[in-house]
NUMI-826775 format. One record per residue: residue number from 0; chain; x, y, z of N, C-alpha, C in turn. Coordinates in steps of 0.1 Angstrom, whole numbers, padded with zeros to 4 digits. Last residue first. Layout:
N
[NUM,'A',[X,Y,Z],[X,Y,Z],[X,Y,Z]]
...
// end
This chain:
317
[316,'A',[2385,1213,0741],[2393,1218,0729],[2389,1211,0716]]
[315,'A',[2373,1217,0771],[2369,1210,0758],[2378,1218,0749]]
[314,'A',[2382,1211,0806],[2382,1220,0792],[2382,1212,0781]]
[313,'A',[2364,1212,0838],[2375,1207,0826],[2373,1214,0814]]
[312,'A',[2365,1235,0865],[2358,1226,0854],[2367,1222,0843]]
[311,'A',[2377,1266,0872],[2376,1254,0878],[2366,1246,0865]]
[310,'A',[2384,1290,0865],[2392,1286,0871],[2391,1270,0879]]
[309,'A',[2378,1303,0832],[2372,1296,0845],[2382,1290,0854]]
[308,'A',[2371,1321,0803],[2380,1316,0813],[2374,1311,0826]]
[307,'A',[2344,1308,0781],[2355,1319,0786],[2363,1312,0799]]
[306,'A',[2315,1293,0797],[2321,1302,0783],[2330,1310,0788]]
[305,'A',[2308,1265,0810],[2311,1276,0813],[2319,1283,0802]]
[304,'A',[2276,1246,0808],[2286,1251,0804],[2292,1263,0811]]
[303,'A',[2256,1220,0815],[2258,1232,0819],[2273,1234,0813]]
[302,'A',[2223,1203,0807],[2237,1205,0800],[2243,1219,0807]]
[301,'A',[2200,1182,0817],[2203,1195,0817],[2219,1193,0811]]
[300,'A',[2166,1167,0819],[2182,1165,0818],[2187,1181,0817]]
[299,'A',[2135,1165,0843],[2143,1170,0831],[2157,1168,0832]]
[298,'A',[2119,1139,0853],[2125,1149,0858],[2135,1154,0842]]
[297,'A',[2087,1131,0838],[2098,1129,0843],[2106,1140,0844]]
[296,'A',[2073,1142,0804],[2072,1133,0819],[2088,1132,0824]]
[295,'A',[2052,1159,0783],[2066,1157,0786],[2062,1149,0803]]
[294,'A',[2038,1158,0752],[2037,1159,0766],[2049,1155,0774]]
[293,'A',[2039,1158,0727],[2043,1168,0731],[2043,1171,0746]]
[292,'A',[2033,1134,0711],[2021,1146,0711],[2027,1160,0718]]
[291,'A',[2051,1116,0717],[2052,1121,0702],[2041,1134,0703]]
[290,'A',[2065,1123,0750],[2055,1115,0739],[2056,1125,0726]]
[289,'A',[2095,1133,0760],[2080,1135,0761],[2075,1126,0750]]
[288,'A',[2121,1142,0784],[2114,1130,0774],[2099,1133,0777]]
[287,'A',[2139,1175,0783],[2130,1164,0790],[2124,1156,0780]]
[286,'A',[2163,1195,0792],[2157,1190,0782],[2148,1177,0789]]
[285,'A',[2178,1229,0797],[2173,1218,0803],[2163,1210,0792]]
[284,'A',[2210,1242,0801],[2201,1242,0788],[2194,1228,0794]]
[283,'A',[2229,1268,0813],[2223,1256,0816],[2212,1256,0805]]
[282,'A',[2260,1286,0816],[2247,1287,0807],[2244,1270,0811]]
[281,'A',[2282,1312,0824],[2276,1300,0828],[2262,1298,0821]]
[280,'A',[2305,1333,0804],[2293,1335,0815],[2291,1317,0817]]
[279,'A',[2308,1357,0772],[2312,1348,0784],[2301,1346,0796]]
[278,'A',[2292,1353,0742],[2292,1360,0756],[2297,1352,0767]]
[277,'A',[2282,1337,0726],[2294,1343,0720],[2299,1352,0735]]
[276,'A',[2273,1301,0735],[2270,1318,0732],[2283,1324,0730]]
[275,'A',[2283,1271,0718],[2282,1279,0729],[2277,1293,0728]]
[274,'A',[2263,1247,0704],[2272,1256,0699],[2270,1266,0712]]
[273,'A',[2255,1213,0695],[2252,1224,0702],[2264,1233,0700]]
[272,'A',[2239,1182,0687],[2250,1192,0685],[2249,1205,0691]]
[271,'A',[2231,1157,0711],[2224,1170,0702],[2240,1178,0700]]
[270,'A',[2219,1120,0715],[2232,1130,0714],[2224,1145,0708]]
[269,'A',[2215,1095,0741],[2208,1105,0728],[2220,1117,0729]]
[268,'A',[2217,1062,0742],[2221,1072,0743],[2218,1083,0731]]
[267,'A',[2197,1037,0761],[2199,1046,0749],[2205,1060,0751]]
[266,'A',[2187,1006,0779],[2193,1021,0779],[2196,1027,0763]]
[265,'A',[2162,0988,0790],[2172,0986,0780],[2177,1006,0784]]
[264,'A',[2136,0987,0805],[2151,0983,0812],[2163,0984,0804]]
[263,'A',[2115,0983,0775],[2116,0985,0793],[2130,0979,0798]]
[262,'A',[2130,0993,0745],[2126,0982,0753],[2126,0988,0770]]
[261,'A',[2125,1021,0727],[2136,1015,0737],[2126,1005,0746]]
[260,'A',[2124,1039,0691],[2117,1027,0705],[2128,1022,0714]]
[259,'A',[2138,1073,0696],[2132,1060,0690],[2127,1050,0698]]
[258,'A',[2142,1097,0703],[2148,1089,0709],[2147,1076,0702]]
[257,'A',[2143,1126,0680],[2135,1113,0683],[2144,1105,0690]]
[256,'A',[2147,1161,0697],[2150,1149,0686],[2146,1137,0691]]
[255,'A',[2141,1194,0696],[2137,1181,0700],[2146,1170,0690]]
[254,'A',[2148,1219,0686],[2141,1220,0698],[2138,1204,0704]]
[253,'A',[2179,1225,0672],[2167,1222,0672],[2160,1219,0686]]
[252,'A',[2205,1235,0676],[2198,1245,0666],[2186,1236,0662]]
[251,'A',[2213,1245,0714],[2213,1231,0701],[2204,1241,0691]]
[250,'A',[2208,1262,0732],[2222,1259,0726],[2225,1252,0715]]
[249,'A',[2190,1273,0749],[2186,1262,0742],[2198,1253,0737]]
[248,'A',[2193,1281,0783],[2198,1285,0770],[2195,1272,0761]]
[247,'A',[2157,1274,0800],[2171,1276,0800],[2177,1279,0785]]
[246,'A',[2135,1244,0789],[2139,1259,0797],[2157,1257,0793]]
[245,'A',[2132,1222,0770],[2121,1228,0779],[2125,1241,0786]]
[244,'A',[2137,1204,0743],[2142,1214,0750],[2129,1221,0756]]
[243,'A',[2130,1169,0743],[2125,1181,0741],[2133,1193,0748]]
[242,'A',[2132,1137,0727],[2139,1146,0737],[2137,1159,0735]]
[241,'A',[2102,1115,0722],[2110,1125,0719],[2120,1131,0734]]
[240,'A',[2088,1087,0705],[2093,1092,0721],[2105,1106,0716]]
[239,'A',[2080,1071,0682],[2080,1087,0685],[2085,1094,0697]]
[238,'A',[2080,1046,0690],[2092,1050,0682],[2090,1066,0684]]
[237,'A',[2074,1042,0725],[2069,1042,0714],[2080,1048,0702]]
[236,'A',[2090,1023,0750],[2086,1038,0747],[2084,1034,0730]]
[235,'A',[2075,0996,0764],[2086,0999,0757],[2081,1015,0751]]
[234,'A',[2068,0997,0799],[2063,0994,0785],[2074,0999,0776]]
[233,'A',[2073,1003,0825],[2070,0989,0825],[2061,0986,0808]]
[232,'A',[2102,1025,0827],[2090,1020,0829],[2088,1007,0824]]
[231,'A',[2129,1030,0824],[2126,1024,0839],[2111,1023,0839]]
[230,'A',[2149,1031,0802],[2137,1031,0802],[2132,1024,0814]]
[229,'A',[2181,1055,0807],[2175,1041,0809],[2157,1042,0809]]
[228,'A',[2204,1071,0790],[2190,1074,0797],[2187,1057,0798]]
[227,'A',[2232,1094,0786],[2226,1079,0786],[2216,1078,0797]]
[226,'A',[2239,1124,0765],[2231,1117,0777],[2232,1100,0776]]
[225,'A',[2260,1145,0750],[2253,1129,0748],[2249,1126,0763]]
[224,'A',[2265,1172,0730],[2262,1166,0746],[2253,1152,0743]]
[223,'A',[2293,1183,0712],[2282,1176,0711],[2278,1172,0727]]
[222,'A',[2300,1219,0701],[2305,1205,0708],[2290,1196,0707]]
[221,'A',[2316,1249,0691],[2307,1238,0688],[2309,1225,0696]]
[220,'A',[2320,1280,0703],[2326,1267,0700],[2314,1255,0698]]
[219,'A',[2313,1306,0710],[2309,1299,0696],[2315,1288,0695]]
[218,'A',[2340,1307,0734],[2327,1314,0731],[2327,1309,0713]]
[217,'A',[2354,1276,0747],[2355,1288,0740],[2341,1296,0736]]
[216,'A',[2343,1260,0780],[2345,1261,0764],[2345,1275,0760]]
[215,'A',[2342,1238,0805],[2348,1251,0800],[2349,1251,0783]]
[214,'A',[2317,1221,0823],[2329,1222,0811],[2330,1234,0809]]
[213,'A',[2300,1218,0841],[2306,1231,0844],[2320,1229,0833]]
[212,'A',[2291,1184,0840],[2292,1197,0843],[2301,1208,0846]]
[211,'A',[2307,1170,0808],[2302,1168,0822],[2300,1184,0826]]
[210,'A',[2305,1159,0779],[2302,1175,0786],[2299,1172,0797]]
[209,'A',[2292,1129,0774],[2302,1138,0771],[2299,1151,0780]]
[208,'A',[2277,1111,0792],[2288,1103,0785],[2296,1117,0778]]
[207,'A',[2263,1110,0820],[2266,1122,0811],[2280,1118,0803]]
[206,'A',[2238,1085,0829],[2254,1092,0828],[2255,1101,0818]]
[205,'A',[2211,1080,0834],[2221,1069,0838],[2236,1077,0838]]
[204,'A',[2180,1089,0845],[2194,1097,0840],[2203,1084,0843]]
[203,'A',[2152,1073,0834],[2159,1074,0842],[2173,1079,0840]]
[202,'A',[2114,1078,0822],[2131,1077,0818],[2138,1079,0833]]
[201,'A',[2088,1068,0805],[2094,1070,0819],[2111,1070,0817]]
[200,'A',[2061,1075,0783],[2077,1070,0783],[2082,1077,0799]]
[199,'A',[2030,1057,0787],[2038,1071,0788],[2052,1066,0793]]
[198,'A',[2012,1042,0764],[2024,1041,0769],[2030,1054,0773]]
[197,'A',[1982,1022,0752],[1989,1036,0757],[2000,1033,0764]]
[196,'A',[1977,1007,0724],[1980,1009,0738],[1986,1018,0744]]
[195,'A',[1954,1023,0696],[1971,1016,0703],[1970,1017,0715]]
[194,'A',[1922,1019,0688],[1933,1028,0693],[1946,1016,0700]]
[193,'A',[1910,1011,0656],[1916,1005,0667],[1925,1015,0676]]
[192,'A',[1893,1030,0638],[1902,1024,0638],[1902,1023,0653]]
[191,'A',[1868,1053,0641],[1867,1036,0636],[1877,1027,0639]]
[190,'A',[1873,1077,0637],[1873,1073,0654],[1868,1059,0653]]
[189,'A',[1904,1083,0620],[1887,1079,0618],[1885,1073,0633]]
[188,'A',[1922,1101,0599],[1921,1100,0611],[1901,1094,0613]]
[187,'A',[1946,1096,0573],[1929,1098,0575],[1928,1089,0589]]
[186,'A',[1975,1110,0562],[1968,1103,0568],[1955,1103,0567]]
[185,'A',[2007,1119,0547],[1993,1118,0546],[1986,1106,0552]]
[184,'A',[2036,1136,0546],[2027,1125,0556],[2014,1128,0552]]
[183,'A',[2059,1139,0520],[2050,1145,0529],[2042,1132,0537]]
[182,'A',[2087,1161,0507],[2080,1149,0512],[2066,1153,0518]]
[181,'A',[2100,1184,0480],[2091,1181,0492],[2086,1168,0495]]
[180,'A',[2132,1175,0466],[2116,1177,0464],[2110,1174,0480]]
[179,'A',[2162,1197,0473],[2154,1189,0470],[2138,1187,0469]]
[178,'A',[2161,1227,0494],[2167,1219,0485],[2159,1204,0483]]
[177,'A',[2162,1261,0507],[2156,1245,0506],[2162,1240,0496]]
[176,'A',[2183,1279,0533],[2179,1273,0517],[2173,1260,0517]]
[175,'A',[2188,1285,0559],[2173,1286,0552],[2170,1285,0539]]
[174,'A',[2212,1282,0569],[2208,1294,0563],[2196,1295,0558]]
[173,'A',[2211,1254,0572],[2213,1263,0586],[2209,1277,0581]]
[172,'A',[2187,1241,0544],[2203,1243,0553],[2199,1256,0567]]
[171,'A',[2164,1215,0545],[2167,1230,0546],[2182,1234,0552]]
[170,'A',[2142,1195,0528],[2155,1196,0534],[2157,1211,0534]]
[169,'A',[2105,1196,0538],[2116,1197,0531],[2126,1198,0539]]
[168,'A',[2069,1185,0541],[2083,1188,0547],[2093,1191,0539]]
[167,'A',[2035,1189,0550],[2047,1187,0538],[2059,1191,0544]]
[166,'A',[2007,1166,0556],[2020,1175,0562],[2030,1175,0555]]
[165,'A',[1974,1162,0557],[1987,1162,0547],[1995,1168,0556]]
[164,'A',[1944,1142,0565],[1954,1155,0568],[1968,1149,0560]]
[163,'A',[1909,1141,0565],[1921,1135,0559],[1930,1149,0562]]
[162,'A',[1893,1132,0598],[1892,1138,0585],[1905,1134,0577]]
[161,'A',[1884,1138,0632],[1884,1129,0622],[1885,1138,0607]]
[160,'A',[1904,1155,0656],[1892,1153,0646],[1893,1145,0637]]
[159,'A',[1928,1153,0666],[1917,1147,0676],[1904,1145,0666]]
[158,'A',[1955,1143,0645],[1946,1154,0653],[1934,1147,0660]]
[157,'A',[1983,1119,0651],[1970,1123,0648],[1962,1132,0652]]
[156,'A',[2016,1131,0657],[2006,1125,0662],[1992,1130,0654]]
[155,'A',[2052,1125,0649],[2038,1133,0647],[2031,1125,0657]]
[154,'A',[2084,1128,0640],[2077,1125,0651],[2062,1130,0651]]
[153,'A',[2104,1120,0617],[2095,1131,0620],[2086,1125,0632]]
[152,'A',[2133,1109,0601],[2119,1106,0606],[2116,1121,0611]]
[151,'A',[2154,1099,0570],[2149,1109,0580],[2137,1108,0585]]
[150,'A',[2182,1082,0562],[2166,1078,0569],[2164,1088,0575]]
[149,'A',[2200,1087,0532],[2196,1091,0549],[2182,1087,0551]]
[148,'A',[2227,1076,0512],[2213,1073,0516],[2213,1079,0532]]
[147,'A',[2250,1088,0492],[2249,1080,0502],[2232,1081,0502]]
[146,'A',[2260,1107,0471],[2258,1095,0467],[2251,1085,0479]]
[145,'A',[2278,1128,0497],[2272,1126,0483],[2272,1110,0479]]
[144,'A',[2273,1115,0527],[2280,1119,0520],[2274,1119,0507]]
[143,'A',[2257,1128,0560],[2251,1119,0546],[2264,1124,0536]]
[142,'A',[2244,1130,0590],[2255,1132,0581],[2257,1122,0570]]
[141,'A',[2209,1133,0597],[2221,1131,0597],[2231,1132,0588]]
[140,'A',[2190,1160,0603],[2191,1154,0592],[2209,1147,0594]]
[139,'A',[2168,1171,0629],[2179,1168,0622],[2180,1158,0611]]
[138,'A',[2136,1188,0623],[2144,1174,0630],[2158,1175,0623]]
[137,'A',[2111,1214,0629],[2122,1207,0624],[2130,1197,0628]]
[136,'A',[2091,1221,0647],[2088,1225,0633],[2100,1217,0624]]
[135,'A',[2070,1197,0665],[2080,1206,0664],[2083,1208,0649]]
[134,'A',[2050,1182,0668],[2051,1195,0677],[2064,1202,0676]]
[133,'A',[2032,1174,0639],[2041,1172,0646],[2042,1184,0655]]
[132,'A',[2013,1181,0622],[2009,1170,0627],[2021,1169,0635]]
[131,'A',[2001,1210,0606],[2012,1209,0613],[2010,1195,0626]]
[130,'A',[1992,1205,0571],[1990,1205,0585],[2001,1199,0592]]
[129,'A',[2009,1226,0548],[1999,1216,0552],[1997,1215,0567]]
[128,'A',[2044,1234,0550],[2029,1236,0545],[2021,1223,0551]]
[127,'A',[2070,1227,0559],[2069,1239,0551],[2053,1241,0546]]
[126,'A',[2092,1216,0585],[2077,1219,0578],[2076,1229,0571]]
[125,'A',[2124,1203,0578],[2117,1216,0582],[2101,1212,0578]]
[124,'A',[2153,1190,0583],[2139,1186,0578],[2130,1194,0585]]
[123,'A',[2185,1201,0583],[2171,1200,0586],[2163,1196,0578]]
[122,'A',[2222,1207,0587],[2211,1204,0578],[2197,1198,0587]]
[121,'A',[2239,1209,0608],[2236,1218,0597],[2226,1219,0588]]
[120,'A',[2239,1185,0623],[2237,1199,0628],[2237,1210,0620]]
[119,'A',[2261,1169,0601],[2249,1168,0610],[2250,1181,0619]]
[118,'A',[2260,1179,0567],[2266,1180,0579],[2255,1178,0591]]
[117,'A',[2263,1165,0536],[2251,1168,0547],[2260,1168,0561]]
[116,'A',[2287,1175,0511],[2283,1164,0523],[2271,1171,0531]]
[115,'A',[2277,1181,0477],[2283,1185,0490],[2277,1174,0503]]
[114,'A',[2268,1175,0456],[2283,1174,0457],[2287,1180,0468]]
[113,'A',[2237,1155,0455],[2243,1169,0453],[2258,1165,0452]]
[112,'A',[2222,1136,0465],[2226,1136,0449],[2234,1148,0445]]
[111,'A',[2215,1116,0488],[2223,1130,0489],[2229,1128,0473]]
[110,'A',[2182,1105,0492],[2195,1101,0487],[2205,1115,0484]]
[109,'A',[2159,1094,0517],[2162,1104,0507],[2179,1100,0506]]
[108,'A',[2132,1081,0532],[2146,1079,0528],[2150,1087,0515]]
[107,'A',[2109,1089,0559],[2116,1089,0543],[2131,1087,0542]]
[106,'A',[2087,1084,0585],[2100,1083,0578],[2100,1082,0566]]
[105,'A',[2067,1094,0612],[2069,1092,0595],[2081,1092,0593]]
[104,'A',[2055,1081,0638],[2069,1080,0635],[2067,1081,0615]]
[103,'A',[2028,1088,0660],[2034,1079,0650],[2046,1083,0643]]
[102,'A',[2000,1086,0680],[2013,1088,0680],[2019,1081,0669]]
[101,'A',[1965,1095,0679],[1978,1085,0680],[1992,1088,0673]]
[100,'A',[1946,1112,0679],[1953,1114,0690],[1965,1103,0689]]
[99,'A',[1922,1089,0665],[1927,1101,0668],[1934,1100,0680]]
[98,'A',[1935,1059,0646],[1926,1068,0654],[1930,1082,0660]]
[97,'A',[1942,1061,0614],[1945,1063,0626],[1936,1065,0636]]
[96,'A',[1949,1048,0580],[1938,1052,0589],[1944,1051,0602]]
[95,'A',[1970,1060,0553],[1970,1050,0565],[1958,1058,0575]]
[94,'A',[1976,1074,0532],[1964,1071,0533],[1959,1061,0546]]
[93,'A',[2009,1067,0523],[1997,1076,0522],[1983,1067,0523]]
[92,'A',[2024,1047,0552],[2020,1052,0538],[2010,1061,0536]]
[91,'A',[2043,1045,0573],[2029,1052,0573],[2027,1056,0563]]
[90,'A',[2076,1043,0564],[2066,1041,0573],[2055,1048,0569]]
[89,'A',[2094,1051,0544],[2099,1039,0552],[2088,1037,0563]]
[88,'A',[2092,1058,0509],[2085,1058,0523],[2089,1050,0533]]
[87,'A',[2121,1062,0489],[2108,1054,0493],[2103,1061,0508]]
[86,'A',[2135,1085,0478],[2137,1072,0474],[2122,1066,0478]]
[85,'A',[2140,1119,0465],[2134,1111,0473],[2135,1095,0469]]
[84,'A',[2176,1134,0464],[2160,1131,0459],[2157,1119,0465]]
[83,'A',[2189,1167,0470],[2185,1154,0474],[2174,1149,0463]]
[82,'A',[2215,1187,0474],[2206,1184,0464],[2201,1172,0472]]
[81,'A',[2237,1217,0473],[2231,1208,0480],[2220,1205,0470]]
[80,'A',[2263,1221,0447],[2252,1225,0456],[2247,1217,0461]]
[79,'A',[2279,1207,0427],[2283,1212,0436],[2276,1216,0447]]
[78,'A',[2270,1198,0399],[2267,1191,0410],[2273,1197,0424]]
[77,'A',[2303,1204,0386],[2287,1201,0383],[2284,1197,0395]]
[76,'A',[2320,1234,0397],[2318,1218,0397],[2303,1217,0394]]
[75,'A',[2323,1263,0377],[2320,1256,0387],[2317,1242,0388]]
[74,'A',[2352,1268,0360],[2342,1266,0360],[2335,1259,0374]]
[73,'A',[2377,1293,0369],[2374,1282,0368],[2361,1279,0372]]
[72,'A',[2379,1323,0349],[2375,1318,0359],[2373,1302,0359]]
[71,'A',[2408,1328,0330],[2397,1326,0331],[2390,1317,0341]]
[70,'A',[2433,1358,0331],[2426,1345,0337],[2410,1342,0334]]
[69,'A',[2440,1375,0298],[2432,1375,0309],[2427,1359,0317]]
[68,'A',[2472,1372,0291],[2459,1368,0286],[2452,1367,0300]]
[67,'A',[2496,1399,0280],[2491,1391,0290],[2476,1387,0285]]
[66,'A',[2520,1395,0254],[2505,1400,0258],[2497,1394,0267]]
[65,'A',[2554,1398,0253],[2543,1390,0254],[2528,1399,0260]]
[64,'A',[2571,1419,0230],[2569,1419,0245],[2554,1406,0245]]
[63,'A',[2597,1408,0210],[2584,1411,0210],[2577,1409,0226]]
[62,'A',[2627,1418,0196],[2619,1413,0208],[2607,1418,0210]]
[61,'A',[2636,1413,0163],[2634,1421,0172],[2625,1415,0184]]
[60,'A',[2658,1390,0150],[2647,1393,0152],[2646,1403,0163]]
[59,'A',[2695,1392,0144],[2684,1388,0153],[2671,1396,0150]]
[58,'A',[2703,1383,0109],[2702,1392,0117],[2692,1389,0131]]
[57,'A',[2726,1356,0103],[2710,1362,0102],[2712,1369,0113]]
[56,'A',[2755,1348,0082],[2746,1354,0094],[2737,1359,0094]]
[55,'A',[2755,1318,0064],[2751,1334,0062],[2747,1335,0074]]
[54,'A',[2756,1288,0064],[2766,1299,0071],[2764,1311,0068]]
[53,'A',[2732,1282,0040],[2739,1280,0051],[2752,1288,0055]]
[52,'A',[2710,1310,0023],[2723,1296,0025],[2730,1295,0040]]
[51,'A',[2677,1311,0030],[2692,1318,0034],[2703,1309,0034]]
[50,'A',[2653,1313,0009],[2657,1308,0016],[2674,1315,0019]]
[49,'A',[2639,1321,-0015],[2643,1333,-0007],[2650,1329,0006]]
[48,'A',[2632,1304,-0032],[2619,1306,-0020],[2628,1320,-0011]]
[47,'A',[2665,1295,-0039],[2649,1294,-0041],[2641,1297,-0030]]
[46,'A',[2689,1322,-0034],[2685,1308,-0032],[2672,1309,-0035]]
[45,'A',[2698,1348,-0045],[2695,1337,-0056],[2689,1323,-0053]]
[44,'A',[2708,1356,-0019],[2695,1364,-0030],[2691,1357,-0035]]
[43,'A',[2730,1340,-0016],[2720,1339,-0007],[2705,1344,-0014]]
[42,'A',[2745,1346,-0036],[2743,1335,-0035],[2728,1334,-0026]]
[41,'A',[2750,1376,-0028],[2744,1372,-0040],[2740,1358,-0041]]
[40,'A',[2763,1368,-0004],[2753,1376,-0003],[2747,1376,-0016]]
[39,'A',[2790,1357,-0013],[2781,1348,-0005],[2766,1356,-0005]]
[38,'A',[2797,1379,-0027],[2796,1366,-0038],[2787,1357,-0026]]
[37,'A',[2807,1395,-0007],[2798,1399,-0018],[2791,1388,-0025]]
[36,'A',[2826,1378,0006],[2813,1381,0014],[2804,1387,0003]]
[35,'A',[2845,1378,-0015],[2838,1366,-0012],[2825,1368,-0001]]
[34,'A',[2856,1403,-0015],[2844,1397,-0027],[2841,1388,-0022]]
[33,'A',[2864,1407,0010],[2855,1414,0009],[2844,1411,-0006]]
[32,'A',[2887,1386,0013],[2876,1384,0022],[2861,1395,0014]]
[31,'A',[2902,1397,-0013],[2895,1386,-0014],[2884,1383,-0003]]
[30,'A',[2911,1421,0001],[2904,1422,-0009],[2894,1410,-0012]]
[29,'A',[2926,1413,0024],[2916,1420,0026],[2907,1417,0014]]
[28,'A',[2946,1395,0009],[2935,1387,0016],[2926,1395,0020]]
[27,'A',[2960,1394,-0020],[2956,1407,-0012],[2946,1399,-0004]]
[26,'A',[2986,1372,-0024],[2973,1373,-0027],[2972,1385,-0014]]
[25,'A',[3022,1379,-0029],[3010,1371,-0029],[2998,1378,-0030]]
[24,'A',[3046,1398,-0034],[3036,1401,-0019],[3026,1391,-0020]]
[23,'A',[3054,1389,-0057],[3062,1387,-0043],[3052,1385,-0031]]
[22,'A',[3034,1399,-0076],[3035,1382,-0073],[3043,1380,-0060]]
[21,'A',[3017,1430,-0069],[3031,1422,-0071],[3031,1408,-0068]]
[20,'A',[2981,1427,-0079],[2996,1430,-0071],[3007,1424,-0075]]
[19,'A',[2960,1411,-0090],[2959,1428,-0085],[2972,1434,-0080]]
[18,'A',[2959,1387,-0094],[2966,1398,-0104],[2967,1412,-0100]]
[17,'A',[2944,1373,-0073],[2958,1370,-0077],[2969,1381,-0086]]
[16,'A',[2921,1390,-0071],[2929,1392,-0060],[2946,1384,-0063]]
[15,'A',[2913,1384,-0098],[2916,1397,-0097],[2925,1395,-0084]]
[14,'A',[2908,1355,-0098],[2919,1361,-0106],[2921,1374,-0103]]
[13,'A',[2887,1355,-0075],[2902,1348,-0076],[2913,1352,-0079]]
[12,'A',[2867,1367,-0086],[2875,1378,-0076],[2889,1368,-0074]]
[11,'A',[2862,1350,-0111],[2866,1365,-0112],[2874,1372,-0101]]
[10,'A',[2850,1333,-0093],[2863,1330,-0101],[2868,1343,-0103]]
[9,'A',[2827,1344,-0081],[2840,1340,-0073],[2851,1337,-0082]]
[8,'A',[2815,1350,-0102],[2818,1363,-0095],[2829,1357,-0088]]
[7,'A',[2805,1327,-0113],[2814,1333,-0122],[2820,1345,-0113]]
[6,'A',[2788,1317,-0089],[2802,1312,-0092],[2809,1320,-0103]]
[5,'A',[2768,1336,-0095],[2776,1339,-0082],[2790,1331,-0085]]
[4,'A',[2759,1328,-0120],[2765,1340,-0115],[2769,1341,-0100]]
[3,'A',[2745,1305,-0117],[2759,1304,-0124],[2767,1318,-0122]]
[2,'A',[2723,1303,-0103],[2734,1296,-0097],[2747,1299,-0104]]
[1,'A',[2707,1315,-0122],[2708,1322,-0111],[2720,1315,-0103]]
[0,'A',[2704,1294,-0141],[2712,1306,-0143],[2715,1313,-0134]]
// end
């Protein structure tokens, strides 16, 4: 029924338009257009569901300003912090019996199970409790990518008094933040254990592999100093043989590093990460080969740098 009304109106409009004037003047077009528009409107209103009929102009909708949505902070990546997992003891299992004063190296294998690379010179294995079996409080951890393993070693010596001893260590960042599980060395010192053959490490300087004397560096610049040494003694250096800081400006983040076992007559390259002071001037750092108990032997090695402008010496960039 709704469809019949607009059609009837249209027919009536045509009839009126055709009869409303003189036949010689033809159809009144303005009147016809007005009537057709009215019919179209009526058709639109009669369409099912209120839908607009095709061909009917649609008034534009008012513009609505977009409401800004606050940015959501990005979620922190899972495992983005430093973390470590203990895998296995590499040497000196718990309960190892040693004679008094015996030097040894305790090693652990750790896995980097965090999301951050361990950077050499920025991470250490540090003594945090128990007996201080090592003459040094911390040792460098080598660079290790996430998912990879690192073998960490500490030079130690059995105390002079018989008994049970336990030394606890943990990974620490340069800022002092501990991470991962603590690891330990547990030994029994007994006078009944057979003593090891004594060996005094004797070293001869071969060459400065990096950073020759009076190398110029910028304030606060990081660099690596490497010396080449030769075992000039008659016995192999024990695994716990150290290169220790003994005098001058330390420059390095640690006071000792392990040289490892070196056969008589063999050479070894030993490296340390260092950082120049902020104040301009000349600086010298002295280091010496020592046994695991901390006793040093032979002439010291040194690195000498110039911080700031200088008219002599090579430049490191």
